[in-house]
C-alpha positions in Angstrom: -192.5 -217.7 -206.4 -196.0 -216.8 -206.0 -197.5 -213.2 -206.7 -197.6 -212.1 -202.9 -193.8 -213.0 -202.2 -192.8 -211.4 -205.5 -194.7 -208.1 -204.4 -193.0 -208.2 -200.9 -189.7 -208.7 -202.5 -190.2 -205.9 -204.8 -191.4 -203.6 -202.1 -188.1 -204.4 -200.1 -186.1 -203.8 -203.1 -187.7 -200.4 -203.6 -186.8 -199.4 -200.0 -183.4 -200.3 -200.1 -182.9 -198.4 -203.5 -183.7 -195.3 -201.3 -181.5 -195.9 -198.1 -178.1 -194.2 -197.7 -175.8 -197.1 -197.5 -173.2 -194.9 -195.9 -175.2 -195.2 -192.7 -174.4 -198.6 -192.5 -170.5 -197.8 -191.8 -171.5 -195.1 -189.5 -173.5 -197.4 -187.4 -171.0 -200.2 -187.4 -168.4 -197.3 -186.3 -170.8 -196.6 -183.5 -171.4 -200.0 -182.4 -167.8 -201.0 -182.1 -166.8 -198.1 -179.9 -169.0 -198.5 -176.8 -168.5 -200.8 -174.1 -172.5 -201.5 -174.2 -175.4 -201.5 -176.7 -179.1 -201.1 -175.7 -181.8 -201.8 -178.0 -185.5 -200.4 -178.0 -188.6 -200.8 -179.7 -192.5 -201.5 -179.2 -194.8 -204.3 -180.7 -192.9 -205.7 -184.0 -190.3 -203.2 -183.9 -189.6 -204.6 -180.3 -189.2 -208.0 -181.9 -186.9 -206.8 -184.5 -184.8 -205.1 -181.8 -184.6 -208.3 -179.8 -183.5 -210.1 -183.2 -180.6 -207.5 -183.5 -179.5 -207.9 -179.9 -179.4 -211.6 -180.1 -177.5 -211.3 -183.3 -175.0 -208.7 -181.9 -174.4 -211.1 -178.6 -173.7 -213.8 -181.0 -170.8 -211.6 -182.5 -169.7 -210.8 -178.9 -171.0 -207.5 -178.0 -172.4 -206.7 -174.6 -175.8 -205.8 -175.4 -179.3 -205.3 -173.6 -182.9 -205.2 -174.3 -184.5 -202.2 -172.5 -187.7 -203.3 -170.6 -186.2 -206.7 -169.8 -185.5 -207.5 -165.9 -181.9 -208.1 -166.2 -181.1 -204.9 -168.2 -178.8 -202.6 -166.1 -178.8 -198.9 -165.8 -177.4 -197.0 -168.8 -174.3 -194.6 -168.4 -172.3 -192.2 -170.4 -170.8 -193.9 -173.4 -173.4 -196.3 -174.2 -175.3 -196.5 -177.5 -179.1 -197.0 -177.6 -180.5 -198.0 -181.0 -184.2 -197.0 -180.7 -186.8 -198.3 -183.5 -190.0 -196.8 -184.1 -191.5 -196.5 -187.8 -193.3 -193.6 -187.2 -190.8 -192.0 -184.9 -193.5 -190.9 -182.4 -194.0 -194.2 -180.2 -194.3 -192.5 -176.8 -192.3 -195.1 -174.7 -189.5 -195.0 -177.5 -189.4 -191.4 -177.7 -189.4 -190.9 -173.7 -186.9 -193.5 -173.2 -184.5 -192.2 -175.8 -184.7 -188.8 -174.3 -183.8 -189.8 -170.8 -181.0 -192.0 -172.4 -179.8 -189.1 -174.4 -179.8 -186.8 -171.0 -177.6 -189.5 -169.2 -175.1 -189.3 -172.0 -175.8 -192.1 -174.1 -175.6 -192.0 -178.0 -179.2 -192.6 -179.3 -179.4 -193.9 -182.7 -183.0 -193.7 -184.4 -184.2 -196.2 -186.9 -187.4 -194.8 -188.3 -189.3 -193.9 -191.5 -189.7 -190.2 -190.4 -186.3 -188.2 -190.3 -188.4 -185.0 -189.0 -189.9 -187.3 -186.3 -189.7 -186.7 -182.4 -187.3 -189.6 -182.3 -185.1 -188.5 -185.0 -184.9 -185.0 -183.8 -183.4 -186.1 -180.5 -181.0 -188.6 -181.9 -177.3 -188.3 -182.6 -177.7 -190.5 -185.8 -180.9 -191.3 -187.5 -181.2 -194.4 -189.8 -183.8 -193.5 -192.4 -185.8 -196.3 -193.7 -188.5 -194.9 -195.9 -190.9 -197.9 -196.2 -194.6 -197.8 -195.1 -195.9 -197.9 -191.8 -199.3 -198.2 -190.3 -199.9 -194.4 -190.8 -199.2 -194.7 -194.5 -197.6 -191.0 -194.5 -196.6 -189.0 -197.4 -192.8 -189.5 -198.2 -192.9 -193.4 -197.2 -192.7 -196.1 -199.9 -196.1 -197.7 -200.4 -197.0 -201.1 -199.6 -199.7 -203.6 -200.3 -198.8 -205.3 -197.0 -200.5 -204.6 -193.9 -199.7 -201.8 -191.0 -195.7 -201.8 -190.9 -194.7 -205.1 -192.1 -192.5 -203.3 -195.0 -190.7 -201.2 -192.6 -190.2 -204.1 -190.2 -188.9 -206.4 -192.8 -186.6 -203.7 -194.4 -185.1 -202.9 -190.6 -184.6 -206.5 -190.1 -182.5 -206.9 -193.4 -180.8 -203.5 -192.6 -179.7 -204.8 -189.4 -178.4 -208.1 -190.8 -176.4 -206.0 -193.3 -175.0 -204.2 -190.2 -174.0 -207.7 -188.5 -172.3 -208.8 -191.7 -170.2 -205.6 -191.8 -169.4 -206.0 -188.1 -168.3 -209.4 -188.8 -165.9 -208.5 -191.6 -164.6 -205.6 -189.1 -163.8 -207.9 -186.3 -162.5 -210.8 -188.8 -165.0 -213.1 -187.4 -167.5 -215.8 -188.9 -170.2 -218.0 -188.4 -168.0 -220.4 -186.2 -167.3 -217.4 -183.9 -171.1 -216.7 -183.7 -172.0 -220.5 -183.2 -169.6 -220.8 -180.3 -171.8 -218.0 -178.5 -175.1 -219.3 -179.6 -177.7 -220.9 -177.0 -176.5 -224.3 -176.0 -179.5 -225.2 -173.7 -182.0 -226.0 -176.5 
């Protein structure tokens, strides 16, 4: 393994040593209750949100990405998973605020549990990894910008999906049946 890969894996390991593992079970419970799940993020966090939405679809959930043209209106009882490393991304905070006023359960995924996004959320998943702001309390990183946060969130969501598969007693074959067949 090369030096850079070792640094990245070590940084991810450090982040996961600080994450509250109980939040995986809490998020699994929250995602199995609603009829619909919405995900939101900007930039790379938006790409991670889309990746999570795709995997949730593979697991049989009705899931939408906020901002896509086919995304329906939210309603009371839905869940919004909003990702922002800083917890201050204007569009994410404003959209989460609007969703909450509509009766949507808001789950924030952020590195700052005292941020505006976290403060308006019903549940906050604290991922204490470095973001582009390099704030106090974030686990430091040699990687650029918010790479460590994005990597940790992606892995965290994969862990949530594995737990969902266990809960639903489904596996790869079930997910593969829902995988795109137009490629």
